[in-house]
All heavy atoms as an XYZ file, in Angstrom:
732
protein
N       4.500     29.289      7.049
C       4.955     28.290      7.994
C       5.185     27.001      7.215
O       4.325     26.519      6.481
C       3.900     28.114      9.085
C       4.275     27.122     10.147
S       3.049     27.247     11.451
C       3.502     25.782     12.333
N       6.333     26.414      7.392
C       6.682     25.204      6.693
C       6.015     23.972      7.336
O       5.880     23.877      8.555
C       8.197     25.000      6.690
N       5.610     23.044      6.437
C       5.022     21.809      6.976
C       6.099     20.965      7.599
O       7.240     20.960      7.151
C       4.377     21.042      5.839
C       3.066     21.655      5.347
C       2.387     20.751      4.387
O       2.418     19.512      4.549
O       1.752     21.281      3.463
N       5.710     20.225      8.606
C       6.666     19.347      9.293
C       6.855     18.058      8.480
O       5.889     17.545      7.899
C       6.165     19.008     10.700
C       7.196     18.186     11.459
C       6.979     18.248     12.952
O       5.881     18.639     13.388
O       7.889     17.858     13.680
N       8.039     17.543      8.472
C       8.330     16.303      7.762
C       7.882     15.117      8.582
O       8.027     15.070      9.816
C       9.854     16.238      7.548
C      10.265     14.985      6.810
C      11.787     14.922      6.623
O      12.460     15.917      6.857
O      12.258     13.842      6.262
N       7.266     14.149      7.895
C       6.846     12.896      8.535
C       7.953     11.864      8.283
O       8.468     11.751      7.166
C       5.535     12.413      7.951
C       4.383     13.266      8.402
C       4.060     14.545      8.007
C       3.398     12.933      9.393
N       2.974     15.022      8.659
C       2.532     14.050      9.519
C       3.160     11.813     10.168
C       1.448     14.057     10.395
C       2.081     11.841     11.061
C       1.232     12.956     11.123
N       8.287     11.115      9.309
C       9.422     10.158      9.207
C       8.902      8.777      9.587
O       8.028      8.567     10.409
C      10.607     10.532     10.105
C      11.226     11.838      9.627
C      10.232     10.623     11.552
N       9.526      7.775      8.934
C       9.215      6.363      9.188
C       9.844      5.926     10.482
O      11.074      6.105     10.664
C       9.720      5.519      8.026
C       9.566      4.015      8.135
C       8.074      3.649      8.026
C      10.367      3.329      7.074
N       9.048      5.411     11.409
C       9.609      4.920     12.677
C       9.534      3.392     12.799
O      10.180      2.810     13.647
C       8.998      5.589     13.915
C       9.422      7.070     13.962
C       7.497      5.425     13.957
N       8.661      2.755     11.979
C       8.544      1.302     12.054
C       7.745      0.801     10.855
O       7.025      1.546     10.215
C       7.789      0.911     13.361
C       8.038     -0.517     13.781
O       8.837     -1.254     13.126
O       7.426     -0.961     14.771
N       7.975     -0.478     10.556
C       7.133     -1.203      9.575
C       6.479     -2.327     10.336
O       7.141     -3.112     11.004
C       7.933     -1.708      8.405
C       8.336     -0.686      7.425
C       8.929     -1.311      6.182
C       9.243     -0.238      5.170
N       9.824     -0.826      3.948
N       5.165     -2.404     10.219
C       4.407     -3.390     11.004
C       3.721     -4.326     10.053
O       3.202     -3.914      9.015
C       3.353     -2.624     11.863
C       4.089     -1.679     12.812
C       2.504     -3.611     12.660
C       3.336     -0.480     13.163
N       3.687     -5.604     10.387
C       3.075     -6.601      9.573
C       1.586     -6.712      9.843
O       1.196     -7.110     10.940
C       3.763     -7.968      9.816
C       3.579     -8.955      8.693
C       4.166     -8.464      7.363
O       5.189     -7.774      7.356
N       3.517     -8.776      6.309
N       0.762     -6.258      8.938
C      -0.679     -6.357      9.056
C      -1.343     -5.095      9.536
O      -0.861     -4.422     10.463
N      -2.452     -4.768      8.930
C      -3.188     -3.542      9.243
C      -3.735     -3.558     10.662
O      -3.715     -2.538     11.346
C      -4.350     -3.371      8.229
C      -5.098     -2.059      8.347
C      -4.267     -0.893      7.854
O      -3.436     -0.989      6.959
N      -4.488      0.275      8.428
N      -4.212     -4.711     11.124
C      -4.796     -4.784     12.481
C      -3.773     -4.424     13.532
O      -4.018     -3.613     14.438
C      -5.382     -6.199     12.728
C      -6.029     -6.332     14.085
C      -7.256     -5.710     14.334
C      -5.449     -7.087     15.075
C      -7.873     -5.848     15.564
C      -6.055     -7.232     16.298
C      -7.251     -6.579     16.545
N      -2.576     -5.033     13.450
C      -1.524     -4.749     14.419
C      -1.073     -3.296     14.305
O      -0.814     -2.620     15.315
C      -0.303     -5.677     14.196
C       0.825     -5.499     15.187
C       0.462     -5.925     16.591
O      -0.435     -6.693     16.791
N       1.183     -5.361     17.547
N      -1.043     -2.770     13.115
C      -0.655     -1.375     12.881
C      -1.653     -0.431     13.567
O      -1.272      0.578     14.173
C      -0.568     -1.055     11.388
N      -2.944     -0.741     13.513
C      -3.960      0.088     14.148
C      -3.801      0.070     15.671
O      -4.017      1.082     16.332
C      -5.379     -0.402     13.739
C      -5.715     -0.157     12.286
C      -5.957      1.295     11.913
O      -6.136      2.143     12.819
O      -5.944      1.574     10.697
N      -3.447     -1.084     16.223
C      -3.235     -1.196     17.680
C      -2.076     -0.285     18.095
O      -2.157      0.495     19.043
C      -2.940     -2.634     18.082
C      -4.236     -3.468     17.945
C      -2.403     -2.702     19.504
C      -4.057     -4.945     18.118
N      -0.972     -0.352     17.339
C       0.205      0.462     17.695
C      -0.088      1.949     17.465
O       0.340      2.804     18.207
C       1.426     -0.039     16.902
C       1.749     -1.465     17.411
C       2.606      0.907     17.090
C       2.871     -2.142     16.659
N      -0.828      2.261     16.399
C      -1.232      3.639     16.182
C      -1.979      4.179     17.389
O      -1.759      5.278     17.834
C      -2.115      3.732     14.926
C      -2.590      5.111     14.586
C      -3.456      5.083     13.313
C      -3.733      6.495     12.842
N      -5.096      6.880     13.003
N      -2.941      3.376     17.876
C      -3.709      3.798     19.047
C      -2.841      3.990     20.261
O      -3.042      4.938     21.067
N      -1.873      3.146     20.432
C      -0.910      3.299     21.575
C      -0.150      4.605     21.467
O      -0.037      5.360     22.446
C       0.064      2.117     21.597
C       1.242      2.246     22.560
C       0.717      2.158     23.990
C       2.251      1.133     22.322
N       0.364      4.904     20.289
C       1.129      6.163     20.108
C       0.230      7.385     20.290
O       0.627      8.368     20.954
C       1.807      6.168     18.769
C       2.950      5.165     18.588
C       3.452      5.171     17.141
C       4.073      5.463     19.547
N      -0.968      7.312     19.719
C      -1.875      8.447     19.836
C      -2.292      8.665     21.312
O      -2.532      9.790     21.730
C      -3.097      8.258     18.932
C      -2.717      8.428     17.463
C      -3.845      8.214     16.515
O      -4.875      7.643     16.885
O      -3.692      8.645     15.333
N      -2.396      7.591     22.085
C      -2.734      7.725     23.512
C      -1.584      8.456     24.250
O      -1.811      9.025     25.317
C      -2.939      6.351     24.127
N      -0.380      8.402     23.664
C       0.771      9.105     24.260
C       0.887     10.518     23.694
O       1.893     11.212     23.946
C       2.063      8.328     23.971
C       2.062      6.903     24.435
C       1.912      6.784     25.964
O       2.505      7.512     26.663
N       1.091      5.841     26.394
N      -0.065     10.963     22.913
C      -0.048     12.298     22.333
C       0.796     12.425     21.082
O       1.182     13.525     20.689
N       1.106     11.294     20.402
C       1.952     11.326     19.240
C       1.082     11.181     17.990
O       0.324     10.190     17.847
C       2.977     10.163     19.257
C       3.867     10.288     20.523
C       3.820     10.111     18.034
C       4.736      9.090     20.803
N       1.145     12.167     17.094
C       0.392     12.064     15.849
C       0.955     10.889     15.047
O       2.181     10.684     15.006
C       0.558     13.335     15.039
C      -0.100     14.549     15.678
C       0.120     15.757     14.799
O       1.268     16.038     14.383
N      -0.962     16.487     14.494
N       0.062     10.166     14.400
C       0.500      8.969     13.663
C      -0.211      8.854     12.337
O      -1.416      9.152     12.242
C       0.192      7.715     14.504
O       0.728      7.903     15.814
C       0.801      6.449     13.929
N       0.507      8.378     11.331
C      -0.091      8.138     10.033
C       0.371      6.778      9.563
O       1.570      6.433      9.630
C       0.376      9.219      9.029
C      -0.224      9.090      7.668
C      -1.558      9.016      7.362
C       0.450      8.990      6.431
N      -1.743      8.888      6.016
C      -0.485      8.889      5.402
C       1.802      9.022      6.095
C      -0.156      8.776      4.078
C       2.141      8.914      4.752
C       1.157      8.818      3.754
N      -0.591      5.943      9.104
C      -0.281      4.600      8.569
C      -0.322      4.661      7.051
O      -1.238      5.249      6.450
C      -1.319      3.647      9.105
C      -1.414      3.448     10.590
C      -2.511      2.450     10.942
C      -0.087      2.990     11.176
N       0.664      4.062      6.446
C       0.745      3.999      4.995
C       0.925      2.540      4.572
O       1.877      1.900      4.999
C       1.955      4.839      4.511
C       2.040      4.860      3.015
O       1.030      4.851      2.308
N       3.264      4.982      2.515
N      -0.016      2.051      3.771
C       0.092      0.681      3.329
C      -0.101      0.637      1.795
O      -0.644      1.566      1.208
C      -0.957     -0.211      4.002
O      -2.250      0.240      3.705
N       0.364     -0.435      1.208
C       0.226     -0.637     -0.240
C      -1.262     -0.697     -0.576
O      -2.056     -1.291      0.152
C       0.882     -1.950     -0.664
C       2.367     -2.002     -0.427
C       3.110     -1.193     -1.467
O       2.611     -0.864     -2.548
N       4.315     -0.807     -1.113
N      -1.674     -0.104     -1.664
C      -3.062     -0.082     -2.069
C      -3.640     -1.458     -2.264
O      -4.737     -1.766     -1.808
N      -2.883     -2.396     -2.813
C      -3.369     -3.769     -3.028
C      -3.557     -4.454     -1.701
O      -4.514     -5.260     -1.545
C      -2.358     -4.543     -3.877
N      -2.718     -4.167     -0.740
C      -2.853     -4.816      0.600
C      -4.161     -4.434      1.245
O      -4.838     -5.286      1.837
C      -1.671     -4.424      1.468
N      -4.562     -3.209      1.116
C      -5.811     -2.769      1.708
C      -6.994     -3.337      0.936
O      -7.968     -3.756      1.504
C      -5.887     -1.235      1.741
C      -4.868     -0.653      2.666
C      -5.131      0.770      2.892
N      -6.039      0.798      4.066
C      -6.348      1.900      4.707
N      -5.886      3.052      4.281
N      -7.135      1.867      5.726
N      -6.897     -3.310     -0.381
C      -7.998     -3.775     -1.207
C      -8.266     -5.268     -1.051
O      -9.410     -5.707     -1.028
C      -7.720     -3.481     -2.697
N      -7.219     -6.064     -0.913
C      -7.350     -7.528     -0.804
C      -7.084     -8.061      0.591
O      -7.029     -9.256      0.805
C      -6.425     -8.190     -1.795
C      -6.774     -7.840     -3.248
C      -5.926     -6.990     -3.971
C      -7.918     -8.290     -3.817
C      -6.225     -6.646     -5.268
C      -8.252     -7.940     -5.112
C      -7.412     -7.125     -5.838
O      -7.734     -6.778     -7.121
N      -6.890     -7.180      1.584
C      -6.655     -7.588      2.965
C      -5.464     -8.521      3.102
O      -5.487     -9.476      3.831
C      -7.895     -8.229      3.585
N      -4.402     -8.206      2.374
C      -3.173     -9.009      2.492
C      -2.452     -8.629      3.772
O      -2.256     -7.449      4.080
C      -2.249     -8.705      1.255
C      -0.906     -9.436      1.388
C      -2.928     -9.048     -0.044
N      -2.016     -9.659      4.535
C      -1.358     -9.370      5.793
C       0.001    -10.054      5.882
O       0.640     -9.978      6.930
C      -2.205     -9.846      7.007
O      -2.445    -11.244      6.894
C      -3.532     -9.115      7.080
N       0.458    -10.697      4.837
C       1.737    -11.386      4.857
C       2.604    -10.862      3.762
O       2.151    -10.313      2.769
C       1.566    -12.921      4.751
C       0.869    -13.481      5.956
C       0.880    -13.287      3.467
N       3.927    -11.050      3.914
C       4.871    -10.635      2.897
C       5.000     -9.118      2.813
O       4.500     -8.414      3.663
N       5.671     -8.669      1.792
C       5.908     -7.210      1.667
C       4.649     -6.422      1.446
O       4.583     -5.287      1.839
C       6.933     -6.947      0.537
O       6.418     -7.511     -0.685
C       8.277     -7.546      0.826
N       3.657     -7.027      0.824
C       2.374     -6.292      0.625
C       1.653     -6.072      1.941
O       0.840     -5.163      2.062
C       1.497     -7.036     -0.355
C       1.802     -6.837     -1.825
C       0.775     -7.611     -2.670
C       1.774     -5.359     -2.219
N       1.896     -6.930      2.934
C       1.219     -6.808      4.212
C       1.833     -5.809      5.176
O       1.306     -5.536      6.220
N       3.003     -5.250      4.776
C       3.706     -4.290      5.660
C       3.011     -2.970      5.646
O       2.605     -2.462      4.606
C       5.148     -4.176      5.213
N       2.895     -2.389      6.815
C       2.272     -1.068      6.974
C       3.364     -0.151      7.572
O       3.941     -0.473      8.569
C       1.039     -1.095      7.893
C       0.454      0.278      8.069
C      -0.003     -2.075      7.375
N       3.577      0.971      6.940
C       4.572      1.899      7.421
C       3.931      2.860      8.464
O       2.814      3.310      8.301
C       5.100      2.797      6.252
C       5.871      2.011      5.264
C       6.342      2.855      4.074
O       5.748      3.908      3.829
O       7.345      2.481      3.458
N       4.620      3.022      9.559
C       4.186      3.870     10.638
C       5.031      5.149     10.605
O       6.226      5.105     10.793
C       4.346      3.154     11.967
C       3.906      3.861     13.206
C       2.374      3.944     13.262
C       4.372      3.111     14.442
N       4.347      6.285     10.337
C       5.032      7.559     10.233
C       4.561      8.508     11.319
O       3.371      8.487     11.676
C       4.805      8.169      8.837
C       5.354      7.333      7.691
C       4.183      6.680      6.975
C       6.162      8.164      6.771
N       5.475      9.352     11.807
C       5.139     10.362     12.784
C       5.880     11.639     12.372
O       6.854     11.612     11.639
C       5.570      9.913     14.222
C       4.844      8.666     14.629
C       7.068      9.778     14.352
N       5.415     12.796     12.884
C       6.151     14.048     12.636
C       7.576     13.928     13.177
O       7.793     13.313     14.250
C       5.349     15.095     13.398
C       3.983     14.507     13.567
C       4.205     13.028     13.661
N       8.505     14.499     12.488
C       9.908     14.405     12.892
C      10.157     14.911     14.317
O      10.993     14.364     15.040
C      10.851     15.177     11.902
O      10.455     16.527     11.840
N       9.380     15.883     14.756
C       9.523     16.392     16.133
C       9.106     15.405     17.205
O       9.452     15.541     18.365
C       8.720     17.707     16.283
O       7.332     17.453     16.144
N       8.323     14.392     16.811
C       7.830     13.382     17.769
C       8.501     12.013     17.525
O       8.158     11.044     18.204
C       6.319     13.254     17.675
C       5.577     14.504     18.094
C       4.097     14.324     18.039
O       3.561     13.930     17.032
N       3.418     14.632     19.142
N       9.434     11.924     16.626
C      10.032     10.636     16.238
C      10.761      9.990     17.407
O      10.618      8.770     17.640
C      10.973     10.812     15.064
N      11.516     10.730     18.149
C      12.282     10.142     19.267
C      11.359      9.610     20.342
O      11.552      8.494     20.862
C      13.251     11.190     19.869
C      14.200     10.591     20.865
C      15.046      9.445     20.316
O      15.505      9.524     19.198
O      15.226      8.452     21.065
N      10.330     10.348     20.661
C       9.356      9.930     21.663
C       8.629      8.657     21.131
O       8.404      7.716     21.888
C       8.320     11.025     21.923
C       7.279     10.636     22.948
C       6.183     11.718     23.100
O       6.157     12.724     22.400
N       5.264     11.451     24.001
N       8.278      8.628     19.869
C       7.602      7.455     19.280
C       8.504      6.236     19.338
O       8.025      5.134     19.695
C       7.223      7.750     17.854
N       9.775      6.388     19.036
C      10.707      5.258     19.077
C      10.823      4.728     20.516
O      10.943      3.524     20.710
C      12.066      5.657     18.493
C      12.032      5.838     16.988
C      13.421      6.123     16.408
N      13.331      6.299     14.989
C      13.401      7.492     14.391
N      13.604      8.600     15.072
N      13.295      7.575     13.045
N      10.808      5.637     21.486
C      10.942      5.206     22.876
C       9.669      4.409     23.266
O       9.787      3.368     23.920
C      11.075      6.415     23.778
C      11.204      6.079     25.248
C      11.373      7.294     26.119
O      11.437      8.436     25.647
N      11.387      7.061     27.423
N       8.503      4.865     22.889
C       7.252      4.157     23.176
C       7.261      2.806     22.503
O       6.875      1.763     23.102
C       6.022      4.971     22.777
C       4.731      4.142     22.912
C       5.920      6.243     23.649
N       7.690      2.754     21.241
C       7.780      1.474     20.519
C       8.743      0.500     21.164
O       8.438     -0.706     21.275
C       8.138      1.705     19.045
C       7.091      2.383     18.196
C       7.703      2.791     16.844
C       5.892      1.478     17.984
N       9.881      1.001     21.615
C      10.861      0.127     22.315
C      10.202     -0.441     23.596
O      10.350     -1.657     23.870
C      12.099      0.927     22.714
C      13.004      1.216     21.524
O      12.827      0.595     20.445
O      13.892      2.078     21.685
N       9.478      0.386     24.297
C       8.825     -0.089     25.518
C       7.764     -1.122     25.173
O       7.616     -2.126     25.892
C       8.199      1.069     26.293
C       9.227      2.015     26.865
C       8.648      3.352     27.392
O       7.411      3.529     27.254
O       9.410      4.156     27.915
N       7.008     -0.888     24.109
C       5.973     -1.800     23.697
C       6.542     -3.177     23.303
O       6.077     -4.200     23.770
C       5.180     -1.201     22.525
C       4.200     -2.163     21.892
C       2.982     -2.426     22.475
C       4.477     -2.777     20.680
C       2.093     -3.318     21.931
C       3.591     -3.665     20.075
C       2.390     -3.918     20.727
O       1.492     -4.787     20.155
N       7.577     -3.143     22.485
C       8.192     -4.412     22.013
C       8.928     -5.144     23.136
O       9.072     -6.366     23.103
C       9.121     -4.155     20.846
C       8.355     -3.809     19.568
C       8.689     -2.652     18.837
C       7.300     -4.572     19.096
C       8.020     -2.316     17.695
C       6.606     -4.211     17.960
C       6.979     -3.098     17.256
O       6.285     -2.737     16.114
N       9.368     -4.411     24.131
C      10.039     -4.991     25.276
C       9.023     -5.642     26.227
O       9.367     -6.433     27.089
C      10.834     -3.899     25.987
C      11.972     -4.401     26.833
C      12.844     -3.264     27.392
N      12.138     -2.090     27.869
C      12.397     -0.837     27.492
N      13.314     -0.592     26.587
N      11.700      0.160     27.977
N       7.750     -5.286     26.096
C       6.690     -5.848     26.904
C       6.349     -5.025     28.155
O       5.667     -5.528     29.029
N       6.799     -3.791     28.148
C       6.539     -2.936     29.349
C       5.076     -2.637     29.555
O       4.686     -2.279     30.657
C       7.314     -1.613     29.201
C       8.819     -1.778     29.291
O       9.255     -2.940     29.527
O       9.524     -0.821     29.128
N       4.224     -2.790     28.533
C       2.816     -2.469     28.662
C       1.974     -3.710     29.050
O       0.788     -3.587     29.252
C       2.275     -1.856     27.394
C       2.902     -0.511     27.101
C       3.813     -0.384     26.086
C       2.540      0.604     27.826
C       4.401      0.869     25.807
C       3.091      1.863     27.580
C       4.034      1.963     26.570
N       2.579     -4.864     29.139
C       1.852     -6.068     29.511
C       1.591     -6.085     31.019
O       2.355     -5.538     31.798
C       2.712     -7.321     29.137
C       2.835     -7.516     27.660
C       3.639     -8.724     27.325
O       3.848     -9.604     28.174
O       4.084     -8.803     26.136
N       0.470     -6.624     31.390
C       0.072     -6.783     32.773
C       0.045     -5.461     33.542
O       0.355     -5.418     34.717
C       1.013     -7.767     33.489
C       0.985     -9.139     32.834
O      -0.034     -9.626     32.423
N       2.186     -9.693     32.672
N      -0.337     -4.422     32.848
C      -0.449     -3.112     33.499
C      -1.626     -3.130     34.421
O      -2.678     -3.684     34.149
C      -0.627     -1.985     32.475
C       0.649     -1.670     31.699
S       0.429     -0.318     30.560
C       0.191      1.020     31.704
N      -1.460     -2.476     35.565
C      -2.535     -2.317     36.537
C      -3.085     -0.903     36.400
O      -2.322      0.052     36.313
C      -2.024     -2.557     37.954
C      -1.390     -3.908     38.180
C      -2.456     -4.922     38.528
C      -1.832     -6.211     39.005
N      -1.754     -7.230     38.048
N      -4.375     -0.803     36.392
C      -5.032      0.480     36.314
C      -5.639      0.839     37.677
O      -6.183     -0.016     38.358
C      -6.149      0.484     35.232
C      -5.611      0.244     33.865
C      -5.617     -0.995     33.293
C      -5.054      1.284     33.152
C      -5.109     -1.219     32.034
C      -4.542      1.100     31.882
C      -4.562     -0.151     31.322
N      -5.524      2.096     38.009
C      -6.084      2.565     39.298
C      -7.588      2.692     39.112
O      -8.035      3.626     38.452
C      -5.442      3.907     39.674
C      -5.916      4.389     41.010
O      -6.684      3.673     41.673
O      -5.538      5.512     41.390
N      -8.328      1.789     39.687
C      -9.772      1.825     39.548
C     -10.424      2.707     40.577
O     -11.664      2.845     40.591
C     -10.318      0.375     39.657
C      -9.837     -0.487     38.533
C     -10.365     -1.898     38.620
O     -11.368     -2.128     39.322
O      -9.759     -2.800     37.964
N      -9.685      3.327     41.472
C     -10.255      4.187     42.508
C     -10.756      5.494     41.897
O     -11.637      6.137     42.456
C      -9.254      4.462     43.577
O      -8.149      5.200     43.103
N     -10.204      5.899     40.739
C     -10.639      7.114     40.118
C     -11.410      6.738     38.833
O     -10.851      6.151     37.934
C      -9.434      7.981     39.706
C      -8.673      8.484     40.938
C      -7.515      9.353     40.509
O      -7.585      9.990     39.451
O      -6.536      9.413     41.257
N     -12.682      7.088     38.779
C     -13.481      6.746     37.554
C     -13.007      7.567     36.367
O     -12.532      8.704     36.521
C     -14.904      7.113     37.952
C     -14.772      8.103     39.071
C     -13.472      7.787     39.773
N     -13.118      6.965     35.223
C     -12.754      7.630     33.976
C     -13.746      8.736     33.658
O     -14.942      8.530     33.798
C     -12.732      6.611     32.835
C     -12.451      7.266     31.490
C     -11.171      7.657     31.146
C     -13.490      7.499     30.598
C     -10.910      8.230     29.926
C     -13.235      8.072     29.344
C     -11.947      8.451     29.040
N     -13.241      9.882     33.335
C     -14.081     11.013     32.953
C     -13.741     11.476     31.575
O     -12.586     11.629     31.224
C     -13.910     12.157     33.963
C     -14.414     11.849     35.341
C     -14.293     13.040     36.280
O     -14.220     14.181     35.778
O     -14.241     12.831     37.476
N     -14.779     11.686     30.802
C     -14.592     12.285     29.455
C     -14.136     13.711     29.625
O     -14.515     14.411     30.554
C     -15.912     12.237     28.692
C     -16.314     10.859     28.262
C     -15.460     10.282     27.175
O     -14.854     11.083     26.378
O     -15.360      9.071     27.118
N     -13.254     14.178     28.715
C     -12.834     15.578     28.764
C     -14.043     16.516     28.686
O     -14.973     16.272     27.950
C     -11.944     15.743     27.525
C     -11.489     14.328     27.209
C     -12.610     13.444     27.636
N     -14.017     17.562     29.481
C     -15.109     18.535     29.447
C     -16.219     18.253     30.432
O     -17.224     18.947     30.476
N     -16.106     17.156     31.179
C     -17.185     16.816     32.153
C     -16.960     17.563     33.426
O     -15.913     17.882     33.866
C     -17.219     15.313     32.435
C     -17.773     14.546     31.282
C     -17.955     13.067     31.618
O     -17.844     12.671     32.788
O     -18.259     12.355     30.704
């Protein structure tokens, strides 16, 4: 079985912001891998080209990831209302 190709869907400035977006994509069921320059991680650089973090996803999920990113950058996730009538349950409960 051939391994799936990972494709670049975005470059994000700063590790912290990249982790937030990674969490958003993973919450949508999209596998995500962050790739940053070694020096940026070692010295916590968050500006310039060293501060850029590449966001990669499997090619089969790239279109879905781009759609979620478009919605995120457009602000569609701001001021979301959550239905509090149903309590959160951990899987398997």
